[in-house]
N, C-alpha and C positions, 0 to 999 in steps of 0.2 A: 740494210741495203734497199728495203722496200721503200725507205722516206718517215716512215709512221715515227720515229725519234728521233731526237735531235742531235746529232751530231757534232762533235767542235774540234776533231783532229783527223787527217787522216784521206783514202783517197777510195773512193768505189766509182769503177769502171765495168762496163759488161763490153768486151771487144773492144771498140776504136771509140766508143763512147764513154764520155767523164758523166757519171751521175751526181758527185760530190767530189771537192778537192778542197780540203781548207786552206792550202796555200793562195790559190787563186780564188775563192771567193765561189766557187762553183758548187748550186745546192739546186739538183732538178726536183720540183715538187714531187711529193707521191703520188699524186691522179697522172704524171707526165713521163712515171716508171713502167718501163712495161714487163711488169712483175704480176704473175699470178700468186698470190698466199694463200694457203690453207693452214688454219688455226687449229690447236689441240680440241678445243672446244666447239670447232664450226664456224661459230659468227654468221650464224645464220639467221635471215629477220624473220621470226615469229610469226608474223600476220600473212606474207606471204605465202606463196605455193612455193615447191620447191622450184616450178618452170619459172615461176615469177623471179624467184633466187636468182637463177642462172641467166635469166634475159635481163636483169639490171647491171651484169656485167658485159654484155655485147657490146661491140662495139657500135659506134652511131652508122645509121642501114645495114649492119645485120640484120635476115631477115630471122624473125621469131621463131621459126620452124628451124631454126640454128641450136638454140636453147634444146627444143626434145632432143635431136642428135644427140647431143651432145649427153642428155640424159641416158637414151639410149646406149650409148656406148660406154656409161656406166652400169651398166644393164638397170636401169630404173624405168621401164616401162612400164606405164600402170598407175606410176606413180607421181607424176606429173601436177596435180590436182592436190596433193597432200602436203598438209603443213606439216613442219618442222614435229611441231610434238606428237605426228602420227606417222612419225618415221621412226624407224630402230636407229641403234645410235651407226653403226656401220651404213648406212643408207643416206643420215646424216650428213656422214663423212664423204659421201658417193658425191651427194648435193652438193658441198664446199670445193669439193675437187671440178665437178663439171662447173662450178661457178668461174674457180681458177684459172681455168682454161678456156673459159668462155672469151676473157679477153687478148687472147692469142697472145699470151705473151713470150716474151724469150727471154724466161727465167724463171722457173717454178719456186718458191716458199714453201719447204713443209717443216714447219713447226711443233714439233711433237705429235705431226698429226695421226698418227694410229695408239697415240698410251691412253685416250679415253674410252675404247672398246677393247671387247673381250678377247681371247685368245685365238678363236677360230674364226671370228671375223678381221685382227689384226692380217692372220694369215692368208684370208680373200683377198684385203685388202694391200697387205704385198703383192700376189699374183698380179693383180689390175695395175700395180705402176712396175713392176716390171714388164709388162707389156706395152704399156703406154710410152715405157722407154725405148720398145724397139720399133715403135709405132711414129714416133713425135722425137726428131734429133732437139731434144730442149735441156740444157743444162738447167739441175736438180740441186739443191742447199737444202739440206735437210738436217734439221735440229734435233737430236734424238739422245736420250740416256741410257739405249738398250744398245749395247755392245752387238749382239746376236743380229737384230735390227741390221745396222749400220754396216755388220760383215755382209751381210745378204745383199743387201741393196745397194752398197757405196761403192765406183771405183776408186775412192779417195775420200781418205780422213782424216781428218785437223782434231787434234784432243786439243781443248781449252781448258783452262783452268784459271780463273778471275781474270776472264778479259786476253789472258796471255795464248800464244799458240807455241804448245810444249813439243808439239811434233806431229809432222803429216807427211803421207802418203800411199800407196797401194792399202787397202785393209789387212792380207795375211802379211806385209811386213811392219808394219806400227804394234800390230798385234804380238807377234812374234820376237820382236825385236827393238822391244822398248827404249826410246834413247836416256832414260835414267830412270830410277826408283818411283818417280813420283807418278810416273806416265806408266809404270808398271802396275801401279796400284790402281789408276784410273782405269784400266784396260783390267782389271780384275787379276793378274798373276799373285801369284801365294807365294811359290817357292823361289825368292828372292835370296841369295846368299850373298853377304859382304863381305870383303877377301881384301888382303892386301899382297901382290904376289911380289917377289924378291927374285 
């Protein structure tokens, strides 16, 4: 979706804008896709401060104090001059989220964004994301192996296996009505009894 990997087939679009279409030969470069991305291991520049990491993502002409506001929105006041190694895992992930939002994206991608932090920090980040969704009408695509996280944060879940979508829909439906035994296994259902009806 972000354009970081080479794709050879299919179509990627957001609204009416096509980012990739193999049949038509369309492939919008990654730097032109309005995507904010948060990686599992932060992907912050270690030699830059928190504010400098966020400033790098600001659109041209955006005032530098916009980075400070984004850091404040992420509850990082007073930490703007610290480098990533001087921050906790949760603080680094908040800087990464602020940087992703600095691009003023039309889509936010979270790639296992909460898996590298401890449970209390993860819960705090969940709360931040829920508040963000209420404040900013922004579609979010989240990759996770944590079904509790998916159930808590998503309004739609797609169960993927080997690059194939096995089932998608509202979390409660996917979790309680798996389409087949493979989906049931992936969502953690254990009491499955095969039978034949006559």
